[in-house]
C-alpha positions in Angstrom: 46.6 6.5 153.9 45.7 10.5 154.7 44.5 9.4 158.1 48.0 7.6 158.8 49.9 10.8 157.7 47.7 12.9 159.8 48.2 10.8 162.9 51.9 9.5 162.6 53.6 12.5 160.7 51.5 15.8 160.8 50.2 15.3 164.3 53.8 15.0 165.8 54.8 17.8 163.9 52.1 20.2 164.9 52.4 19.1 168.6 56.2 19.8 168.5 55.4 23.3 167.0 52.9 24.0 169.5 55.0 23.2 172.5 58.1 25.0 171.4 57.5 27.8 173.8 57.8 25.4 176.7 60.8 23.8 175.0 62.4 27.1 175.2 61.5 27.6 178.6 63.1 24.2 179.5 66.3 25.2 177.6 66.5 28.5 179.8 65.9 26.4 183.1 68.2 23.5 182.3 70.5 24.2 179.3 68.6 22.1 176.9 65.4 20.2 176.0 64.6 17.1 173.8 61.8 16.0 171.5 61.3 12.3 171.1 59.2 10.9 168.2 58.1 7.4 168.4 58.9 5.7 165.0 58.9 2.2 163.8 61.1 -0.3 162.3 58.6 -0.2 159.4 59.7 3.4 158.6 63.1 2.0 157.6 63.4 2.0 153.7 66.6 -0.2 153.8 64.8 -2.8 156.1 61.7 -3.2 154.3 61.6 -6.8 153.1 58.0 -7.6 153.3 56.3 -4.6 151.6 52.7 -3.8 152.1 51.5 -1.5 154.7 52.0 1.3 152.6 50.3 4.2 154.4 51.9 3.2 157.7 55.4 2.7 156.3 55.5 5.9 154.4 53.9 7.8 157.3 56.7 6.7 159.8 59.3 7.2 157.2 57.8 10.8 156.5 58.2 11.3 160.6 61.7 10.3 160.4 62.3 13.1 157.8 60.4 15.6 159.7 62.3 14.9 162.9 65.7 15.1 161.1 64.7 18.5 159.9 63.4 19.7 163.2 66.6 18.5 164.7 68.8 20.6 162.5 66.4 23.5 162.7 66.3 23.6 166.5 69.9 22.6 167.3 71.1 26.2 167.5 68.3 26.8 170.3 69.7 23.7 172.3 66.7 21.7 171.4 67.2 17.9 170.3 64.9 16.1 168.3 65.2 12.2 167.6 63.2 9.1 166.9 63.2 6.4 169.4 61.4 3.4 170.4 62.8 2.5 173.8 63.1 4.2 177.2 66.7 3.3 177.5 67.4 5.1 174.2 65.8 8.3 175.3 67.4 8.2 178.7 70.8 8.3 177.0 70.3 11.0 174.5 72.5 14.1 174.2 72.3 17.3 172.2 73.6 17.0 168.8 73.2 13.0 168.6 73.1 11.9 165.1 69.6 11.0 164.2 69.3 7.2 164.2 66.7 4.5 164.4 67.1 1.4 166.8 65.6 -2.1 166.8 63.1 -2.2 169.5 64.2 -5.5 171.0 67.9 -5.6 170.5 68.7 -2.1 170.7 70.9 -2.4 167.2 70.8 0.5 165.0 68.5 0.1 161.9 69.3 1.3 158.3 67.3 4.1 156.9 
């Protein structure tokens, strides 16, 4: 379970923190920047109808919370953070978008 948290939660957080200087440069050059974290439907608490996969589920749920906190903390710097699973979701992201999770195949919003 700890390895899943290191890979799926801690790793993306540390990487985001490490590239903050570059994100700030992107804001200076383009007016905004974005961080896209890849989550999973298994990170949804409300959508868990099968149980199991404790480490993976918990680590993806934690990633969603970390990303929400980063989104709030970095919004004033014009750096948007969101969780995504599809390129078309990433392409249409805008600064200040509410953090939501989308079904990979259908694109429907999934409950947290």
